[in-house]
C-alpha positions as CSV (number, residue, x, y, z in Angstrom):
1,X,-53.0,29.2,72.9
2,X,-49.9,27.0,72.4
3,X,-46.4,27.7,73.7
4,X,-43.5,26.7,71.5
5,X,-41.5,23.7,72.5
6,X,-37.8,24.2,72.2
7,X,-34.9,21.7,71.9
8,X,-32.2,24.4,72.3
9,X,-29.7,24.4,75.1
10,X,-31.1,25.8,78.4
11,X,-29.0,28.6,79.9
12,X,-28.8,28.5,83.7
13,X,-29.8,32.1,84.1
14,X,-31.6,33.7,86.9
15,X,-34.7,35.6,85.8
16,X,-34.5,39.4,86.3
17,X,-37.0,42.0,85.2
18,X,-36.6,45.7,85.1
19,X,-39.9,47.5,85.4
20,X,-39.6,50.8,87.4
21,X,-37.0,49.0,89.5
22,X,-35.2,45.7,89.4
23,X,-37.0,42.5,90.3
24,X,-36.0,38.8,90.5
25,X,-38.4,36.0,89.9
26,X,-38.5,33.7,93.0
27,X,-40.7,30.8,94.0
28,X,-43.1,33.2,95.6
29,X,-43.2,35.6,92.7
30,X,-41.4,38.8,91.7
31,X,-39.2,40.2,94.5
32,X,-37.3,43.5,94.5
33,X,-33.6,43.1,94.0
34,X,-30.5,45.3,94.2
35,X,-28.1,45.7,91.3
36,X,-24.7,44.2,92.0
37,X,-21.4,44.5,90.3
38,X,-20.6,41.7,87.9
39,X,-18.3,38.9,89.2
40,X,-17.6,35.4,88.1
41,X,-19.5,34.2,91.1
42,X,-22.8,35.8,90.0
43,X,-22.4,35.1,86.3
44,X,-25.9,33.5,86.2
45,X,-27.3,37.0,86.8
46,X,-26.0,38.5,83.6
47,X,-29.3,38.7,81.7
48,X,-32.1,41.1,82.5
49,X,-35.5,41.4,80.9
50,X,-36.7,44.9,80.2
51,X,-40.4,45.7,80.5
52,X,-42.3,47.1,77.5
53,X,-42.8,50.5,79.0
54,X,-39.0,51.2,79.1
55,X,-38.2,50.9,75.4
56,X,-39.5,51.7,72.0
57,X,-39.7,49.0,69.4
58,X,-39.4,49.1,65.6
59,X,-39.1,46.6,62.8
60,X,-37.4,47.3,59.5
61,X,-37.0,45.3,56.3
62,X,-33.8,45.4,54.2
63,X,-33.8,44.0,50.6
64,X,-30.2,42.8,50.7
65,X,-28.6,39.4,50.8
66,X,-25.1,40.2,52.1
67,X,-24.8,39.8,55.9
68,X,-21.7,42.0,56.0
69,X,-23.6,44.8,54.4
70,X,-26.5,44.2,56.7
71,X,-24.3,44.6,59.8
72,X,-22.9,47.9,58.4
73,X,-26.5,49.1,58.0
74,X,-27.4,48.0,61.5
75,X,-24.5,49.9,63.0
76,X,-25.6,53.1,61.2
77,X,-29.3,52.6,62.2
78,X,-28.3,52.2,65.9
79,X,-26.9,55.7,65.9
80,X,-30.0,57.5,64.7
81,X,-33.1,55.3,65.4
82,X,-33.7,56.3,69.0
83,X,-35.7,59.5,69.6
84,X,-34.0,60.0,72.9
85,X,-30.6,59.6,74.6
86,X,-30.1,55.9,75.1
87,X,-28.8,52.7,73.6
88,X,-30.3,50.6,70.8
89,X,-30.3,46.8,70.7
90,X,-31.3,44.6,67.8
91,X,-32.0,41.1,66.5
92,X,-32.5,39.6,63.1
93,X,-36.0,38.3,63.4
94,X,-36.7,37.1,59.9
95,X,-34.6,36.0,56.9
96,X,-35.7,35.0,53.4
97,X,-33.4,34.9,50.3
98,X,-32.6,38.5,49.5
99,X,-34.5,39.9,52.5
100,X,-33.7,40.6,56.2
101,X,-36.0,41.8,58.9
102,X,-34.4,43.5,61.9
103,X,-36.1,44.5,65.1
104,X,-34.7,47.4,67.1
105,X,-35.3,48.2,70.8
106,X,-34.1,51.6,72.1
107,X,-33.7,51.9,75.9
108,X,-33.3,55.2,77.8
109,X,-29.9,56.0,79.1
110,X,-30.8,56.2,82.8
111,X,-32.0,52.6,82.7
112,X,-28.9,51.5,80.9
113,X,-26.7,53.1,83.5
114,X,-28.6,51.4,86.3
115,X,-28.1,47.9,84.7
116,X,-24.7,48.3,83.2
117,X,-22.6,47.3,86.2
118,X,-24.3,43.8,86.7
119,X,-25.8,42.7,83.5
120,X,-24.1,41.8,80.2
121,X,-27.3,41.3,78.1
122,X,-30.8,42.8,78.1
123,X,-33.8,41.1,76.5
124,X,-37.0,43.0,75.6
125,X,-40.1,41.6,77.2
126,X,-42.1,41.5,74.0
127,X,-39.4,39.7,72.2
128,X,-39.5,36.8,74.7
129,X,-43.3,36.6,74.4
130,X,-43.2,36.4,70.6
131,X,-40.4,33.8,70.8
132,X,-42.6,31.6,73.1
133,X,-45.9,31.8,71.1
134,X,-46.5,29.3,68.3
135,X,-49.8,30.7,67.1
136,X,-50.5,34.0,65.3
137,X,-53.2,36.4,66.4
138,X,-54.0,39.0,69.1
139,X,-53.2,38.2,72.8
140,X,-54.1,39.9,76.1
141,X,-51.3,39.2,78.6
142,X,-52.0,39.1,82.3
143,X,-54.7,40.8,84.3
144,X,-52.1,42.4,86.5
145,X,-49.5,42.9,83.7
146,X,-51.8,44.4,81.1
147,X,-50.2,43.9,77.7
148,X,-51.7,43.6,74.2
149,X,-49.7,41.6,71.6
150,X,-50.3,41.1,67.9
151,X,-48.2,38.4,66.2
152,X,-48.1,37.5,62.5
153,X,-45.2,35.1,61.8
154,X,-42.1,37.1,62.7
155,X,-43.8,40.5,62.7
156,X,-45.3,41.7,66.0
157,X,-46.6,44.8,67.8
158,X,-46.8,45.0,71.6
159,X,-48.6,47.8,73.5
160,X,-49.3,48.5,77.2
161,X,-52.8,48.7,78.5
162,X,-53.6,52.2,79.6
163,X,-56.3,54.9,79.4
164,X,-55.8,55.3,75.6
165,X,-55.6,51.6,74.8
166,X,-58.0,50.1,77.4
167,X,-59.4,47.1,75.4
168,X,-58.5,44.5,72.8
169,X,-61.0,46.1,70.4
170,X,-59.2,49.4,70.7
171,X,-55.9,47.7,70.1
172,X,-57.2,45.9,67.0
173,X,-58.6,49.2,65.7
174,X,-55.2,50.8,66.1
175,X,-53.7,48.0,64.1
176,X,-56.3,48.6,61.4
177,X,-57.4,44.9,61.9
178,X,-60.8,45.1,63.6
179,X,-61.7,41.6,62.3
180,X,-59.2,40.1,64.8
181,X,-61.2,41.4,67.8
182,X,-63.5,38.4,67.6
183,X,-60.7,36.0,68.3
184,X,-58.7,37.2,71.2
185,X,-56.5,34.8,73.1
186,X,-55.6,35.3,76.8
187,X,-52.4,34.6,78.7
188,X,-52.7,34.5,82.5
189,X,-50.3,36.2,84.9
190,X,-49.0,32.7,85.9
191,X,-48.4,31.7,82.2
192,X,-46.8,35.1,81.6
193,X,-44.3,34.5,84.4
194,X,-43.6,31.0,83.2
195,X,-42.9,32.2,79.7
196,X,-40.4,34.8,80.8
197,X,-38.6,32.4,83.2
198,X,-38.4,29.6,80.6
199,X,-37.9,31.5,77.4
200,X,-35.0,33.6,78.6
201,X,-33.1,30.4,79.4
202,X,-33.8,29.0,75.9
203,X,-33.0,32.0,73.8
204,X,-30.8,31.0,70.8
205,X,-27.2,32.3,71.3
206,X,-27.1,34.2,68.0
207,X,-29.7,36.7,69.4
208,X,-27.3,37.7,72.2
209,X,-25.0,39.4,69.6
210,X,-27.3,42.4,69.2
211,X,-28.5,42.4,72.8
212,X,-25.1,42.9,74.4
213,X,-24.8,45.6,77.0
214,X,-21.6,47.5,76.6
215,X,-19.4,48.1,79.7
216,X,-18.8,51.8,79.0
217,X,-20.8,54.7,77.6
218,X,-20.8,54.9,73.9
219,X,-20.6,58.7,74.0
220,X,-17.8,60.6,75.7
221,X,-17.0,64.2,76.1
222,X,-13.7,65.7,74.9
223,X,-11.6,68.7,75.8
224,X,-12.0,70.7,72.5
225,X,-9.1,73.2,73.2
226,X,-6.7,70.4,74.1
227,X,-7.2,68.7,70.7
228,X,-7.8,71.8,68.6
229,X,-4.2,72.3,67.4
230,X,-3.5,68.6,66.7
231,X,-6.7,68.4,64.8
232,X,-5.8,71.5,62.8
233,X,-2.4,70.0,61.9
234,X,-4.0,66.7,61.1
235,X,-6.6,68.4,58.8
236,X,-3.8,70.3,57.0
237,X,-1.8,67.1,56.5
238,X,-4.9,65.4,55.1
239,X,-5.6,68.3,52.8
240,X,-2.0,68.2,51.4
241,X,-2.3,64.5,51.1
242,X,-5.6,64.9,49.2
243,X,-4.0,67.4,46.8
244,X,-1.1,65.1,46.1
245,X,-3.4,62.1,45.6
246,X,-5.7,64.1,43.4
247,X,-2.8,65.3,41.2
248,X,-1.5,61.7,40.9
249,X,-4.9,60.4,40.0
250,X,-5.5,63.1,37.4
251,X,-2.1,62.3,35.7
252,X,-2.8,58.6,35.9
253,X,-6.3,59.2,34.4
254,X,-4.8,61.2,31.5
255,X,-2.3,58.4,30.8
256,X,-5.1,55.8,30.9
257,X,-7.2,58.0,28.5
258,X,-4.3,58.2,26.0
259,X,-3.7,54.5,26.2
260,X,-7.4,53.8,25.8
261,X,-7.4,56.0,22.6
262,X,-4.6,54.0,21.1
263,X,-6.3,50.7,22.0
264,X,-9.5,51.9,20.4
265,X,-7.6,52.7,17.2
266,X,-6.0,49.3,17.2
267,X,-9.4,47.7,17.8
268,X,-10.9,49.7,15.0
269,X,-8.2,48.4,12.6
270,X,-8.8,44.8,13.9
271,X,-12.5,45.1,13.4
272,X,-12.1,46.4,9.9
273,X,-9.6,43.6,9.0
274,X,-12.0,41.1,10.5
275,X,-14.9,42.4,8.4
276,X,-12.7,42.2,5.3
277,X,-11.7,38.6,6.1
278,X,-15.3,37.6,6.7
279,X,-16.2,39.1,3.3
280,X,-13.4,37.2,1.6
281,X,-14.3,34.0,3.4
282,X,-17.9,34.4,2.3
283,X,-16.7,34.9,-1.3
284,X,-14.4,31.9,-1.1
285,X,-17.2,29.7,0.3
286,X,-19.5,30.8,-2.6
287,X,-16.8,30.0,-5.2
288,X,-16.1,26.6,-3.5
289,X,-19.8,25.8,-3.6
290,X,-20.1,26.7,-7.3
291,X,-16.9,24.8,-8.1
292,X,-18.3,21.7,-6.4
293,X,-21.9,21.9,-7.6
294,X,-21.4,23.5,-11.0
295,X,-17.8,22.8,-12.2
296,X,-18.4,24.0,-15.8
297,X,-19.9,27.2,-14.5
298,X,-16.9,27.9,-12.4
299,X,-14.7,27.4,-15.5
300,X,-16.9,30.0,-17.2
301,X,-16.2,32.5,-14.3
302,X,-12.5,31.7,-14.6
303,X,-12.7,33.1,-18.1
304,X,-13.9,36.4,-16.8
305,X,-11.0,36.8,-14.4
306,X,-8.8,38.8,-16.9
307,X,-11.8,41.1,-17.5
308,X,-12.4,41.5,-13.8
309,X,-8.9,42.8,-13.5
310,X,-9.8,45.4,-16.1
311,X,-12.8,46.6,-14.0
312,X,-15.5,44.0,-14.6
313,X,-18.0,43.7,-11.6
314,X,-20.7,41.0,-11.5
315,X,-23.5,42.6,-9.6
316,X,-26.0,39.7,-9.7
317,X,-26.2,36.1,-10.9
318,X,-29.4,34.2,-11.6
319,X,-29.4,30.5,-12.4
320,X,-32.5,28.7,-13.8
321,X,-31.5,25.2,-14.9
322,X,-28.8,25.8,-17.4
323,X,-29.9,29.3,-18.1
324,X,-27.7,32.1,-16.7
325,X,-28.4,35.8,-16.3
326,X,-25.5,38.1,-15.3
327,X,-25.9,41.7,-14.2
328,X,-22.6,43.2,-15.1
329,X,-20.8,46.6,-14.8
330,X,-17.6,46.9,-17.0
331,X,-15.7,49.4,-19.0
332,X,-16.9,47.7,-22.2
333,X,-19.9,45.5,-22.6
334,X,-18.9,44.3,-26.1
335,X,-15.6,43.1,-24.8
336,X,-17.3,40.9,-22.2
337,X,-19.8,39.7,-24.8
338,X,-16.9,38.8,-27.2
339,X,-15.0,36.9,-24.6
340,X,-18.1,34.8,-23.6
341,X,-19.0,34.1,-27.2
342,X,-15.6,32.5,-27.8
343,X,-16.2,29.9,-25.1
344,X,-17.5,26.4,-25.9
345,X,-19.3,26.4,-22.6
346,X,-21.7,29.2,-23.7
347,X,-24.6,29.0,-26.1
348,X,-27.5,31.3,-27.0
349,X,-25.6,34.3,-25.7
350,X,-27.4,37.6,-25.9
351,X,-28.0,41.0,-24.2
352,X,-31.1,41.2,-22.1
353,X,-31.9,44.8,-22.8
354,X,-29.8,47.7,-23.9
355,X,-26.4,48.7,-22.5
356,X,-26.7,51.7,-20.2
357,X,-24.1,54.1,-18.8
358,X,-23.5,54.4,-15.1
359,X,-24.0,58.1,-14.2
360,X,-21.1,58.3,-11.7
361,X,-18.4,56.3,-13.4
362,X,-19.5,56.2,-17.1
363,X,-19.1,52.4,-17.1
364,X,-21.4,50.1,-19.1
365,X,-24.2,48.5,-17.1
366,X,-26.0,45.6,-18.8
367,X,-27.5,42.1,-18.4
368,X,-26.2,39.1,-20.3
369,X,-28.2,35.9,-20.7
370,X,-27.0,32.5,-22.1
371,X,-27.1,28.8,-21.6
372,X,-24.0,27.1,-20.3
373,X,-23.0,23.6,-21.2
374,X,-23.1,21.2,-18.3
375,X,-19.8,19.7,-17.5
376,X,-21.0,16.6,-15.6
377,X,-24.1,14.7,-14.8
378,X,-24.5,16.1,-11.3
379,X,-24.9,19.7,-12.5
C-alpha cells in the first residue's frame, strides 16, 4: 500500500475529528475537545474532519462540459439529495472532456449546529483517505477504527465495519466484486491517524469551495400572516405585469409573422428569378460552346431564329461527325424544311420519319436529318 506524495502547499491546520463528539489529534493520540467560537487567534482550528458514520455519501456523473451549468445543477442537487434534515457538501472528484463526477456528503443538522460556531470547513473522512491512497483496490482501515474502503481511480465506496458488514469478504460481496477479496490491503490505526493529519493539511484549495460551512442556517421560518398581504399584492402586480407582457409579445409575434410572410414572398420571387437566370446562363454557355467549337453550326442555328420567334422549339440535337439530327416542334414542318434547304451550309436534308401532330397544341412534331458544311478545319 502506497501513500500519495504531494507537492501542494501545506496548510497549518490543527487536526480535529468529529465522531460522536469532537476530538483533536495530539502527540499522544485523539483527545476530547470542546468547540470554541471562531476568532482570528484560533484560525488554525477552522477545519474539522467528520467521521464516516455521520454522513451519507453519493457520487453522480454529469455529461456536460460547461462549469457554470454544473454549478447550477450542484446547487439544485444540494437541496434534495439528503434524506434527512441537514446540510450537503460537495467536491468535483473527476473531470474528463464533456463529463464531470461530483461527490456529495450530507451531514445531519444537529452535527452541523455543534460545529458551526468554530469551524469554517468540514472534510469527510473517506474523502481524505481516497485522496491519500495511490493504489486502487479494497482496504481495511484500522483495527480500532474499522472501515472498509473500495477505490477505483476517482470512484470509491466507504463503509463502517458492523454486524452486517463484519468482514472484507462481505464488503466485496456487497460491491458485487467477490474477486477482490483475495487481494485485501490493510492500513493500521497509526497509518490511519497519520493520513488524516497529513492529508487535511495538503488538501488542494479548490476542494474547499464545496466544503464550506455556512455561518447561519440555510432554512428560516417566517411569519406567514405578516407577509400575507404584501405577498398577495405582489402576486397581483406580477399577474398584471404578466398579462401586459403576454399581450405585447402576442402583438409583436403577429407583426413578426406578417413580416416573415412578406419576406418569404420576396424570397420566392428571388429564387424563381435565380432559377431563370441559371437556365439562361446554361443556354448561353451552350451557345458559346457551339459557337467556339462549331462556328458553321452556330450560323445554321442563327438561320432558325426567325422561325423560333414564330413558335419553333428544338427539343433535341444529336451530332455525329457532320451529320445532324434535330427533334423539332413548330407550327409548320415544311416551313422549317424550306428554310434549311435554302442554306449553303446544309446538304442531304430530309425528314427522319413522318410529321406528327402534338395532341395538346396541334403543332407539328418531326425529326430532320442533314449534313452541315464545316466552316473551319477545327470543326
